[in-house]
MIBA-203452 format. One line per 4 residues: their letters; for each residue x negated, y, z negated of N, C-alpha, C, CB. Coordinates in steps of 0.001 Angstrom, whole numbers, plus 500000, padded with zeros to 6 digits. Last residue first. Glycine has a CB too. Layout:
BEGIN
a) X,Y,Z,X,Y,Z,X,Y,Z,X,Y,Z; ...;
END
This chain:
BEGIN
tpkv) 473443,842242,827946,474347,841886,828507,475236,840275,827949,473738,841970,829793; 471942,845189,826885,472339,843864,826628,473449,843459,827428,472642,843681,825287; 469534,847016,828721,470956,847277,828388,471325,845493,827950,471976,848098,829969; 467078,847077,829712,466901,846907,828579,468591,846851,827939,465861,848023,828109;
kkqi) 467878,846942,832447,467062,845796,831903,467165,845850,830406,465526,845859,832361; 468948,849517,833065,469516,848378,833444,468829,846873,832646,469349,848433,835043; 466911,851140,832243,468064,851298,831315,468498,849746,831524,469303,852602,831757; 465194,850762,834101,464755,850205,832879,465979,850088,831918,463615,851069,832278;
sied) 466491,851724,836199,466022,850287,836213,465714,849619,834909,464823,850192,837001; 466657,854529,835789,467557,853643,835840,467492,852081,835804,468039,853968,836742; 463758,854921,835620,464377,855110,834478,466125,854413,834586,464237,856797,834214; 463139,854797,838337,462890,853946,837605,463592,853891,836150,461670,854003,837620;
lfnr) 464857,856908,839429,465473,855456,839739,464907,854320,838679,465027,854968,841373; 463413,858904,838571,465065,858869,838151,465383,856989,838411,466297,860193,839575; 460922,858671,839635,461109,858651,838281,462762,858288,837878,460604,860097,837750; 461998,859113,842380,461181,857805,841871,461095,857804,840732,459895,857579,842263;
ekta) 462979,861785,842271,463520,860703,842471,463235,859400,842073,463578,860701,843391; 460621,863072,841520,461728,863223,840491,462394,861970,840714,462728,864530,840653; 459050,862562,843748,458612,862203,842382,459369,861903,841499,458008,862990,841850; 460519,863896,845500,460148,862361,845600,459729,861631,844361,459013,862176,846542;
meqr) 460022,866032,844674,461480,865673,844697,461386,864375,844796,462362,866256,845778; 457429,866459,845067,458016,867017,843897,459356,866266,843551,458249,868534,844112; 457324,866534,847627,456372,865356,846752,457187,865463,845620,454558,865674,846368; 458700,868842,848316,458994,867356,849205,458561,866452,848074,457947,867031,850851;
feit) 457230,870732,847776,458473,870527,846976,458992,869206,847264,459550,871575,847260; 454679,870623,849051,454811,870291,847568,456234,870095,846827,454143,871380,846867; 456030,871066,851485,455337,869533,851380,455165,869484,849650,453493,869377,852391; 456945,873378,851524,457621,872634,851544,457326,871340,851122,457966,872749,852422;
kkek) 454302,874973,850845,455092,874909,849895,456358,873878,849776,455422,876077,849847; 453022,874460,853401,452229,873941,852289,453498,873664,850785,450816,875313,851957; 454653,875941,854784,454648,874929,855144,454125,874060,853978,454058,874938,856284; 454124,878487,853866,455434,877854,853852,455544,876459,853590,456035,878049,855010;
lsel) 451633,878702,854478,451718,878826,852886,453218,878214,852633,451542,880606,852257; 451640,878946,857344,451040,877757,856615,451152,877840,854898,449413,877685,857080; 453318,881417,857351,453771,879991,857713,453181,878692,857254,453691,879886,859000; 451291,882915,856418,452723,882892,855658,453526,881667,856106,453652,884271,855994;
vkkd) 449340,883071,858253,449076,882556,856994,450202,882311,856129,448238,883355,856371; 450970,883562,860545,450373,882064,860567,449770,881806,859161,449129,881849,861775; 451443,886433,860149,452502,885163,860141,451741,883925,860078,453475,885070,861497; 448389,886942,860378,449288,887596,858939,450311,886441,859001,450190,889483,859083;
ksae) 448022,886493,862836,447268,885929,861788,447919,885866,860481,446098,886615,861658; 449532,888157,864346,449898,886850,864429,449071,886037,863318,449666,886352,865880; 448590,890701,863745,449815,890296,863271,450360,888831,863395,450649,891096,863852; 445933,890100,864791,446126,890430,863586,447826,890220,862871,445600,891845,863640;
mlds) 446912,890380,867575,446149,889083,867068,446308,889306,865534,444404,888954,867589; 448036,892492,867940,448935,891440,867746,448016,890289,867554,449954,891261,868906; 445671,894407,867767,446953,894384,866550,447870,893494,866737,447820,895643,866409; 444407,893405,869769,444050,893392,868482,444759,893362,867550,443478,894127,868244;
rken) 445928,894297,871744,445970,893092,871731,444911,892658,870332,445587,892600,873236; 445836,897295,871037,447360,896806,871177,446880,895130,871139,448339,897440,872903; 443297,897643,871779,443634,897993,870465,444952,897305,870340,443664,899547,870190; 443259,897020,874667,442491,896221,873782,442981,896213,872278,441093,896696,873861;
mirg) 444760,898977,875446,445464,897999,875503,444716,896580,874647,445733,897883,877006; 443277,901406,874901,444473,901373,874059,445209,899836,874195,445512,902642,874563; 441394,900748,876685,441151,900782,875316,442093,900767,874466,440532,901680,875014; 442806,901265,879175,441992,899892,878710,441562,899738,877481,440820,899661,879380;
lrei) 443502,903781,879020,444581,902807,879045,444000,901359,878604,445238,902768,880539; 440790,904685,879423,441417,905071,878228,442524,904080,877861,441947,906463,878357; 440232,903910,881990,439469,903640,880876,440005,903683,879621,438520,904369,880857; 442457,905324,883585,442326,903870,883558,441494,903070,882542,441854,903541,884737;
qekq) 441544,907884,882992,442714,907455,882256,442741,906140,882286,443936,907955,882711; 439096,907623,884226,439176,908000,882889,440386,907604,882253,439015,909343,882757; 440314,907366,886884,439377,906395,886599,439011,906319,884768,438020,906825,887592; 441333,909472,887173,442402,908465,887320,441572,907339,886576,442925,908110,888993;
qrve) 439311,911744,887164,440277,911484,886356,441012,909975,886247,441124,912437,886695; 438384,910856,889674,437595,910334,888754,438628,910497,887325,436067,911160,888764; 440416,911311,891648,440064,909950,891613,439276,909526,890247,439215,909671,892870; 440459,914121,891053,441671,913249,890620,441214,912106,890798,442986,913380,891318;
erkr) 437853,914607,892386,438149,914991,891110,439480,914373,890450,438204,916419,891147; 438262,913794,894973,437276,913215,894324,437665,913399,892674,435880,913882,894821; 440022,915941,895763,440458,914364,895707,439758,913556,894917,440385,913680,896951; 438533,918216,895541,439907,918118,894599,440157,916441,894599,441473,919106,895393;
affd) 436768,917459,897389,436377,917776,896185,437416,917853,895206,435721,918867,896240; 438660,917458,899578,437923,916214,899362,437437,916305,897965,436743,915996,900386; 439500,920542,899667,440601,919336,899486,439584,917848,898887,441512,918964,901377; 437415,921586,900191,437796,921750,898758,438725,920793,898565,438329,923094,898350;
symr) 436551,920588,902995,435605,920215,901599,436186,920627,900265,434129,920990,901629; 438635,921879,904131,438488,920136,903882,437627,919827,902900,437918,919273,905119; 438202,924254,903728,439449,923976,903108,439341,922290,903264,440851,924804,903914; 436054,924574,905095,435605,924848,903761,436916,924401,903019,435106,926459,903496;
mddi) 436797,924124,907769,435702,923230,907258,435553,923481,905529,434186,923645,908141; 438234,926520,908157,439164,925255,908111,438103,924120,907421,439787,924748,909855; 436401,928365,907793,437462,928377,906990,438157,927026,906979,438319,929432,907378; 435072,928021,910449,434257,927590,909081,435145,927487,907748,433063,928741,908752;
ceig) 436345,926672,913208,436376,927546,911962,435762,927385,910847,437411,927664,911546; 436353,924524,914615,435688,925443,915438,435488,926586,914032,436721,925988,917002; 436906,921178,915265,437290,922303,913927,435815,923150,914275,437416,921413,911823; 436010,918760,916657,436852,919911,917036,437323,920955,916046,437970,919411,917591;
qqcr) 434650,917124,915085,433910,917865,916422,434762,918914,916634,433755,916962,917887; 436356,916379,913348,435582,916990,912753,434909,917945,913797,434805,916116,912042; 438051,914243,913804,438629,915398,914268,437197,916541,914032,440201,915743,913310; 437050,911912,912440,437455,911743,914201,437549,913257,914462,439212,910794,914694;
qfeq) 436518,912818,910016,435279,912583,910859,435771,912300,912301,434368,911320,910288; 439215,912765,909205,438278,913995,909060,437195,913952,910072,437608,914074,907631; 439985,910269,909344,440309,911013,910229,439742,912353,910310,441454,911017,910190; 438193,909085,907269,438139,908736,908828,438867,909609,909612,438667,907381,909170;
tlqe) 439357,910545,905064,437988,910837,905480,437826,910461,906901,436966,910113,904621; 442080,909816,904946,441643,911318,905712,440122,911385,905611,442336,912839,904887; 441246,907232,904279,442153,907302,905582,441725,908834,906084,444042,907104,905223; 440301,907300,901758,439299,906621,902753,440007,906845,904052,438992,904944,902465;
vlee) 442110,908664,900342,440984,909239,900704,440168,908525,901453,440384,909633,899762; 444058,906502,900152,444206,907657,901009,443195,908251,901341,444910,908524,900585; 442509,904685,898590,443028,904393,899867,443336,905464,900920,444133,903737,899646; 442477,905965,896244,441277,905721,896987,441622,905423,898564,440505,904491,896299;
erkl) 445382,906004,895793,444443,907350,895790,443100,906983,896874,443787,907719,893947; 445576,903472,895525,446506,904257,896341,445576,905354,896878,447813,904842,895493; 444081,902958,893194,443978,902044,894517,444566,902930,895749,444941,900520,894342; 445683,904615,891124,444196,904744,891437,443822,904108,893126,443310,903767,890122;
eqsa) 447872,902875,891173,447850,904566,891562,446564,904839,892020,448144,905665,890271; 446946,900654,890138,447709,900457,891343,447695,902140,891836,449388,899664,891015; 446110,901506,887633,445321,900865,888401,445600,900961,889942,445340,899615,887944; 448667,902412,886459,447591,903342,886856,446717,902794,887596,446924,903904,885864;
qelv) 450100,899767,886275,450334,900866,887172,449621,902149,887138,451544,901165,887068; 448434,898453,884625,448615,897989,885776,449141,899174,886860,449521,896848,885576; 448711,900012,882356,447518,900095,883038,447505,899602,884131,446599,899654,882491; 451557,899563,881816,450795,901224,882086,449719,901063,882589,450433,902202,880855;
lkaa) 451433,896966,881420,452002,897528,882566,451798,898792,882681,453241,897338,882669; 450143,896599,879264,449249,896177,880328,450094,896570,881412,448795,894636,880343; 451626,898277,877439,450394,898813,877701,449700,898132,878800,449623,898804,876550; 453783,896735,877183,454156,897612,877722,452464,898310,878091,455313,898344,876812;
aleq) 452576,894186,876034,453098,894460,877381,453235,895619,877784,454165,894004,877597; 451986,895293,873548,450872,894673,874462,451202,894860,876012,450719,893039,874146; 454270,895566,872702,453534,896895,872875,452801,896558,873692,452844,897554,871820; 455540,893017,872453,456170,893883,873471,455182,895418,873936,457738,894301,872735;
krlk) 453767,892433,870351,453684,891418,871650,454195,892520,872853,454906,889800,871488; 454390,893797,868168,453241,894003,868813,453372,893214,870207,452053,893565,867912; 457242,892787,867912,456901,894038,868102,455505,894422,868789,457004,894560,866897; 456485,890097,867105,457223,890127,868308,457139,891719,868854,458794,889577,868009;
emer) 455143,890773,864768,454560,890250,866001,455283,890261,867116,454186,889049,865882; 457231,892010,863361,455803,892716,863436,455281,891946,864753,454699,892459,861911; 459092,889724,862923,459174,890670,863644,458150,891762,864188,459933,891072,863142; 457091,888321,861268,457412,887449,862605,458180,888883,863651,458827,885777,862140;
ryll) 456991,889713,859151,455584,889562,859910,455992,888898,861290,454392,888524,859016; 459995,889705,858352,459177,890609,858526,457904,890748,859455,458926,890734,857518; 459660,886680,857670,460432,887265,858587,460056,888765,859185,461672,887256,857981; 458009,886558,855572,457677,886170,856633,458522,886437,858015,457509,885016,856349;
vqel) 459355,888236,853823,458260,888906,854138,457908,888236,855564,457149,888805,852981; 461631,886791,853482,461723,888055,853885,460272,888601,854463,462263,888850,852703; 460023,884373,852033,460796,884430,853217,461145,885632,853947,461851,883901,852965; 458702,883849,849594,458358,885077,850575,459058,885057,852116,456671,885078,850797;
efik) 460012,881738,848798,459885,883030,847739,459503,883886,848666,458793,882996,846413; 462052,879280,850238,460756,879781,850007,460575,881351,849764,459978,879375,851141; 464322,877833,848366,464225,878583,849481,462675,879285,849415,465493,879640,849512; 464717,874022,848513,464197,875063,848127,463879,876218,848772,463421,874764,847716;
gam) 467561,872294,849903,466047,872832,849929,465772,874061,848990,465649,873305,851449; 469551,869704,847673,469204,871300,848537,468084,871585,848577,469718,872608,848022; 470207,866624,847722,469344,867741,847570,469018,868973,848253,468477,867337,847522;
END
């Protein structure tokens, strides 16, 4: 009794591949987000260290140009930190979209797997019924046959 081939097997294989691809995309998005978060943390730590250093040597600064240079530097660093935070928010949204895509791909695949399982059960039941009918026919023929 050879098994019946599922009519939508190619579609199921495609959906499995799509789910696999979506998992990889989500993993990549998580990695990029994590790297951006680490970069932000490093930038914030650097700004904190430089702020403390500036506060220690602030009394020794005699030239207004030096003060302006420090001020410009800190303004630029604050802007870089702000931009990095925006980048992290954007990457977070992308990661959420990738997660949503993965959920959708998983649902699509599960629907087909469920359908395949249902068709397999129906096929087995049909084969069992045919086998039972065949055995019944054989037993009836043996009883009817004169000996």
